[in-house]
C-alpha positions as CSV (number, residue, x, y, z in Angstrom):
1,M,0.0,0.0,0.0
2,N,1.5,3.4,-1.0
3,K,2.0,6.4,1.3
4,L,-1.0,8.3,0.1
5,A,-3.4,5.4,0.3
6,L,-2.3,4.6,3.8
7,S,-2.7,8.3,4.8
8,I,-6.2,8.4,3.4
9,L,-7.2,5.4,5.5
10,L,-5.7,6.8,8.7
11,I,-7.4,10.2,8.4
12,I,-10.6,9.4,6.6
13,G,-12.5,9.2,9.9
14,A,-11.8,12.9,10.5
15,M,-12.7,14.1,7.0
16,T,-16.1,14.4,5.5
17,M,-17.1,12.3,2.5
18,T,-20.0,11.6,0.3
19,S,-20.8,8.7,-2.0
20,E,-24.2,9.6,-3.3
21,N,-24.7,8.5,-6.9
22,T,-21.1,7.6,-7.3
23,T,-19.0,4.5,-7.0
24,A,-16.0,6.5,-5.6
25,Q,-16.0,8.4,-2.4
26,T,-15.5,12.1,-2.6
27,L,-13.4,13.5,0.2
28,F,-13.6,17.0,1.8
29,Y,-11.6,18.8,4.5
30,S,-14.5,21.2,5.2
31,P,-18.1,20.3,6.1
32,K,-19.1,23.7,4.6
33,V,-17.5,22.7,1.2
34,D,-19.1,19.3,1.5
35,S,-22.6,20.8,2.0
36,L,-22.2,23.2,-0.9
37,Y,-20.9,20.4,-3.2
38,K,-24.0,18.3,-2.4
39,L,-26.4,21.2,-3.1
40,V,-24.7,22.0,-6.5
41,N,-24.3,18.3,-7.3
42,Q,-28.1,17.8,-7.2
43,V,-28.5,19.9,-10.4
44,C,-25.0,19.9,-11.9
45,A,-23.3,16.5,-11.7
46,M,-19.7,16.8,-10.5
47,D,-18.8,13.3,-9.2
48,S,-16.9,12.3,-12.4
49,I,-14.6,15.3,-12.2
50,C,-11.0,14.2,-11.4
51,V,-8.8,17.1,-12.4
52,N,-7.6,19.7,-9.9
53,D,-9.3,22.8,-11.0
54,T,-12.5,22.7,-13.2
55,L,-14.9,25.4,-14.3
56,L,-18.4,24.2,-14.8
57,Q,-21.3,26.0,-16.4
58,C,-24.3,25.0,-14.3
59,A,-27.5,25.7,-16.1
60,D,-30.1,24.7,-13.4
61,L,-28.7,26.2,-10.2
62,V,-30.4,29.6,-10.9
63,K,-33.6,29.6,-12.9
64,G,-33.1,31.4,-16.2
65,D,-29.3,31.7,-16.0
66,T,-26.1,29.8,-16.2
67,V,-23.8,29.9,-13.2
68,P,-20.0,29.4,-13.5
69,I,-18.9,27.0,-10.7
70,I,-15.2,26.6,-9.8
71,L,-14.4,23.2,-8.3
72,C,-10.8,22.7,-6.9
73,K,-9.2,19.5,-5.8
74,D,-5.7,19.4,-4.2
75,E,-2.9,17.1,-5.3
76,N,-4.4,14.3,-3.2
77,G,-7.8,14.5,-5.0
78,V,-9.6,16.0,-2.0
79,V,-12.2,18.7,-2.8
80,D,-10.6,21.8,-1.3
81,H,-12.9,24.5,-2.7
82,I,-16.2,25.1,-4.5
83,G,-17.5,28.5,-5.3
84,Y,-19.2,31.0,-7.8
85,C,-16.4,31.9,-10.3
86,F,-16.9,35.6,-11.0
87,L,-13.3,36.5,-12.0
88,P,-10.9,35.3,-14.8
89,D,-7.9,33.3,-13.8
90,S,-5.5,36.2,-14.3
91,I,-7.2,38.1,-11.4
92,R,-8.2,35.0,-9.3
93,I,-4.5,34.1,-8.7
94,V,-3.6,37.6,-7.2
95,N,-5.0,36.6,-3.8
96,I,-6.4,33.1,-3.9
97,P,-7.5,32.8,-0.2
98,I,-9.5,36.0,-0.3
99,V,-11.0,35.3,-3.8
100,Q,-12.0,31.8,-2.8
101,F,-13.6,33.2,0.3
102,L,-15.8,35.5,-1.8
103,E,-16.5,32.7,-4.3
104,R,-17.7,30.4,-1.5
105,E,-19.8,33.2,0.1
106,L,-21.5,34.1,-3.2
107,L,-22.3,30.4,-3.9
108,T,-23.8,30.2,-0.4
109,I,-26.0,33.2,-1.2
110,L,-27.1,31.6,-4.5
111,T,-28.0,28.3,-3.0
112,T,-29.6,29.4,0.3
113,K,-33.4,29.8,0.5
114,D,-33.2,31.9,3.7
115,I,-31.2,35.0,3.0
116,G,-32.2,36.7,6.2
117,T,-30.7,33.9,8.3
118,A,-27.6,33.8,6.2
119,L,-27.0,37.6,6.6
120,R,-27.5,37.3,10.4
121,A,-25.0,34.5,10.5
122,D,-22.5,36.6,8.4
123,K,-23.0,39.6,10.8
124,E,-22.2,37.4,13.8
125,N,-19.0,36.4,12.1
126,G,-18.0,40.0,11.4
127,L,-19.0,39.9,7.7
128,Q,-21.0,42.8,6.2
129,V,-22.2,43.0,2.6
130,L,-22.6,46.5,1.2
131,L,-23.9,47.9,-2.1
132,D,-22.4,51.3,-3.0
133,D,-21.3,51.7,0.7
134,N,-24.8,51.0,2.1
135,P,-26.0,47.7,3.7
136,V,-27.2,45.6,0.8
137,N,-30.9,45.2,0.3
138,Q,-32.0,41.7,1.2
139,N,-34.3,41.6,-1.9
140,L,-31.2,41.9,-4.2
141,L,-29.6,38.8,-2.7
142,Q,-32.9,37.0,-2.8
143,N,-33.2,37.7,-6.6
144,K,-30.6,35.2,-7.7
145,K,-30.8,36.0,-11.4
146,K,-30.4,39.7,-10.9
147,L,-27.4,39.1,-8.6
148,C,-25.8,36.8,-11.3
149,S,-26.3,39.4,-14.0
150,M,-24.7,42.1,-11.9
151,L,-21.7,39.9,-11.1
152,K,-21.2,38.7,-14.6
153,G,-20.6,42.2,-15.9
154,N,-17.9,43.0,-13.3
155,S,-14.6,44.6,-14.3
156,G,-12.5,43.2,-11.4
157,I,-12.1,43.6,-7.7
158,I,-10.2,46.0,-5.3
159,I,-8.8,44.4,-2.1
160,N,-8.0,46.7,0.8
161,K,-6.5,45.5,4.1
162,V,-6.2,47.9,7.0
163,I,-4.4,46.4,9.9
164,K,-6.5,43.2,10.6
165,D,-9.6,44.0,8.5
166,Y,-10.5,43.5,4.8
167,C,-12.8,45.5,2.5
168,V,-13.1,43.8,-0.9
169,T,-15.1,45.5,-3.6
170,I,-16.4,43.9,-6.7
171,L,-16.7,46.5,-9.5
172,C,-20.1,45.4,-10.9
173,L,-22.1,46.3,-14.0
174,D,-23.3,49.9,-14.4
175,G,-20.7,51.2,-12.0
176,Q,-22.2,49.5,-8.9
177,Q,-19.9,48.3,-6.2
178,L,-20.6,45.2,-4.1
179,S,-18.4,45.2,-1.1
180,F,-17.6,42.7,1.6
181,S,-16.1,43.9,4.9
182,F,-14.7,41.2,7.2
183,P,-11.9,40.5,9.7
184,A,-8.6,38.8,8.7
185,D,-9.6,35.7,10.5
186,C,-8.4,32.3,9.3
187,K,-11.6,30.5,10.5
188,L,-13.8,32.8,8.6
189,I,-11.7,33.0,5.5
190,S,-10.9,29.3,5.2
191,G,-14.5,28.2,6.2
192,M,-12.9,25.7,8.6
193,D,-12.5,25.5,12.4
194,K,-9.0,24.9,13.9
195,R,-9.4,21.2,13.9
196,E,-10.4,21.0,10.3
197,Q,-7.6,23.4,9.2
198,E,-5.0,21.2,11.1
199,I,-6.3,18.0,9.5
200,R,-5.9,19.6,6.1
201,L,-2.4,20.9,6.9
202,A,-1.2,17.5,8.2
203,F,-2.7,15.5,5.3
204,Q,-1.4,17.9,2.6
205,L,2.1,18.4,4.2
206,K,2.8,14.7,4.8
207,N,1.9,13.8,1.2
208,H,3.3,16.8,-0.7
209,I,5.9,16.3,-3.3
210,A,7.7,19.2,-4.8
211,K,7.0,19.4,-8.6
212,A,10.3,20.9,-9.3
213,I,13.5,21.3,-7.2
214,D,15.1,24.7,-7.6
215,S,18.8,24.1,-7.2
216,Q,19.7,27.8,-7.6
217,M,20.7,29.3,-4.3
218,P,19.2,32.7,-3.2
219,L,21.1,35.8,-4.2
220,P,21.2,38.9,-1.9
221,D,19.7,42.2,-2.6
222,I,22.8,44.4,-2.4
223,N,20.7,47.4,-1.3
224,Y,20.0,45.6,2.0
225,L,23.5,44.2,2.6
226,Q,25.5,45.2,5.7
227,L,29.0,44.1,6.6
228,L,28.9,41.9,9.7
229,Q,31.4,43.7,11.9
230,D,32.1,41.0,14.5
231,S,32.8,38.3,12.0
232,I,36.1,36.3,12.2
233,Y,36.2,36.7,8.4
234,Q,37.0,40.4,8.1
235,D,35.2,42.2,5.3
236,S,33.8,38.9,3.9
237,I,30.5,38.2,5.8
238,Y,27.5,40.3,5.0
239,V,23.9,40.2,6.4
240,E,20.9,40.9,4.3
241,K,18.7,42.6,6.9
242,G,15.2,41.3,6.9
243,E,12.3,41.9,9.3
244,E,11.7,41.0,12.9
245,F,8.6,39.0,14.0
246,S,7.3,40.5,17.2
247,I,10.6,40.1,19.0
248,P,14.2,40.9,17.8
249,Q,15.4,37.3,18.4
250,I,13.1,36.0,15.6
251,N,13.8,37.5,12.2
252,N,14.6,36.5,8.6
253,D,18.1,38.0,8.2
254,L,20.2,36.1,5.7
255,F,24.0,35.8,5.8
256,F,26.3,35.7,2.8
257,F,30.0,35.1,2.3
258,K,31.6,37.4,-0.3
259,N,34.4,36.2,-2.5
260,D,35.6,38.9,-4.9
261,S,32.2,40.0,-6.3
262,I,30.4,36.7,-5.7
263,Y,28.0,36.2,-2.8
264,A,27.0,32.8,-1.5
265,L,25.0,31.7,1.5
266,V,27.1,31.1,4.6
267,S,27.6,27.4,5.3
268,D,30.6,26.8,7.5
269,T,31.3,24.9,10.7
270,S,33.0,28.0,12.1
271,L,29.9,30.0,11.6
272,V,27.3,27.7,13.1
273,A,24.7,30.3,14.1
274,L,24.7,31.9,10.6
275,T,24.6,28.5,8.9
276,F,21.7,27.3,11.1
277,S,19.7,30.4,10.4
278,N,20.2,30.3,6.7
279,A,19.2,26.6,6.5
280,L,15.9,27.2,8.3
281,L,14.9,30.3,6.3
282,V,15.7,29.4,2.7
283,P,16.5,26.2,0.7
284,S,20.1,25.3,1.1
285,A,22.6,23.2,-0.8
286,N,21.9,20.4,1.7
287,H,18.5,18.8,2.1
288,Y,17.2,17.2,5.2
289,T,14.9,14.5,6.5
290,I,12.4,16.3,8.8
291,D,10.7,14.1,11.5
292,V,7.6,16.1,12.4
293,K,5.6,15.7,15.6
294,H,2.5,17.7,14.8
295,R,0.6,18.7,18.0
296,M,-3.0,19.4,17.0
297,Y,-6.2,20.5,18.5
298,G,-7.7,18.2,21.2
299,F,-4.3,16.8,22.2
300,V,-4.0,14.8,19.0
301,V,-0.5,14.1,17.9
302,Q,0.5,13.0,14.4
303,D,4.0,11.8,13.5
304,Y,5.3,11.9,10.0
305,T,8.4,12.4,8.0
306,I,9.0,14.9,5.1
307,D,11.9,15.9,2.9
308,S,13.0,19.5,3.5
309,R,12.6,20.1,-0.3
310,D,9.0,19.2,-0.1
311,F,8.5,21.2,3.1
312,N,10.1,24.3,1.5
313,D,8.0,23.9,-1.6
314,Y,4.7,23.5,0.3
315,F,5.3,26.8,2.3
316,S,6.8,28.7,-0.6
317,N,3.6,30.6,-1.4
318,G,1.5,32.6,1.1
319,Y,3.9,32.4,4.0
320,E,6.7,34.6,5.4
321,R,9.3,32.7,7.3
322,Y,11.2,33.7,10.4
323,F,13.7,32.0,12.7
324,G,15.3,32.5,16.1
325,I,18.1,30.4,17.6
326,E,17.8,29.0,21.1
327,T,20.9,26.8,21.7
328,L,24.1,26.2,19.8
329,E,25.6,23.1,21.3
330,P,27.2,20.7,18.7
331,E,24.8,17.9,19.7
332,N,21.8,20.2,20.3
333,L,21.2,23.0,17.8
334,S,17.7,24.3,18.4
335,G,15.5,27.2,17.4
336,T,12.0,28.5,16.8
337,M,10.6,28.8,13.3
338,I,7.6,31.0,12.4
339,L,5.6,30.5,9.3
340,Y,3.4,33.6,9.1
341,N,0.3,33.7,6.8
342,R,-0.4,37.4,6.5
343,D,-3.6,37.0,4.4
344,E,-5.4,35.1,7.2
345,E,-3.3,36.4,10.2
346,F,-2.2,33.1,11.7
347,I,1.1,31.4,12.3
348,H,2.5,27.9,12.3
349,L,5.2,27.6,15.0
350,A,7.9,24.9,14.9
351,Y,10.6,24.0,17.5
352,V,13.5,22.6,15.4
353,T,16.4,20.6,16.7
354,T,19.4,19.0,14.9
355,T,23.1,18.3,15.4
356,L,26.0,20.1,13.9
357,D,26.9,17.0,11.9
358,D,23.4,16.7,10.5
359,L,23.2,20.4,9.7
360,M,26.5,20.4,7.7
361,N,25.9,17.1,5.9
362,G,22.2,17.1,5.1
363,G,21.1,14.7,7.9
364,K,18.0,14.7,10.1
365,M,16.0,17.5,11.8
366,N,13.4,17.1,14.4
367,M,10.4,19.4,14.3
368,E,7.7,19.9,16.9
369,L,4.9,21.7,15.0
370,Y,2.0,23.7,16.4
371,S,-0.3,25.1,13.7
372,N,-2.9,27.8,13.2
373,I,-1.9,29.9,16.3
374,P,-3.0,33.5,16.8
375,Q,0.2,35.4,16.2
376,H,0.0,37.6,19.3
377,N,1.0,34.6,21.4
378,I,4.5,34.4,20.0
379,K,6.2,36.3,22.9
380,T,5.1,33.8,25.4
381,L,5.9,30.8,23.2
382,Y,9.5,31.7,22.2
383,G,12.0,29.5,24.0
384,K,9.3,27.7,26.1
385,R,8.0,24.1,25.7
């Protein structure tokens, strides 16, 4: 039995599935997506779809109109998203989590019979729908055909984020603007609670395989380079200053060795701290076997192993990475990694340990992973287990 098949059997009890009118089970991470899928599937058969992203023209969902439905499956074949597709691909990919949130909300409006209840639920979650800066008339949302016509003539969207709040405006037909105001909250935006988000992360991460391995090492931006004054290599070690995450000890500074006019990432046994930081922030010449102990909601612990190249590829989009060193003993190098999702305002936190020999020779790293944490807790979590 292969790795993916075994993983599906182990986790299937925690995922939702449907087998109505199909010989194969359809898997979902989110009950909300499962529910929408079933509603749409009653009038627009989707069970035979096996490709990752499919655009369907559903003729019977709204009387008198055709509704474009986007159905997305991840690399494991699990349905990850379903929604009303109101934008071309060139705009959709600009901010996928936010666009998918709107697609899902619009499909919910089109499939619900009780708009009043839906709007009250949205308000409780901090979501407000506006038309030309005024609370939207319930009758407009109840008139599915009129709403579809307004959305089909849109000329794009404007996404504004102020601190921790979004205002997303769809530029509709005849100059009208349909706006959605909501907090940058991962539960709201993803449509999943913490347990469901963590199940998806663990399942995707343990089975992810990088489609392409980028062997080219990062090059510095010389505009941000500073000479590292206390280095034993005089005039040769430079730091590319990054940003701090809440506390100075956790940052994404990168360190480079300069030889003539050529810069290369520091990787040297005499510069352990710099080498360790580089290896945890960007792909390095070495690759590592990462043994993950994923501590999840409800005291659930999942253990799995992943190649560092697959790990780096999985988190290459949508995340900012930070690292802070805790100990630098040859048999116990340790530090705290932060993976910050700015779109949804959450972090994954990982305590990483390895040895100097494994660091320099591409051996093993151990990672204790805590996922989907409100980012303001970082000051209390750094250096404490």
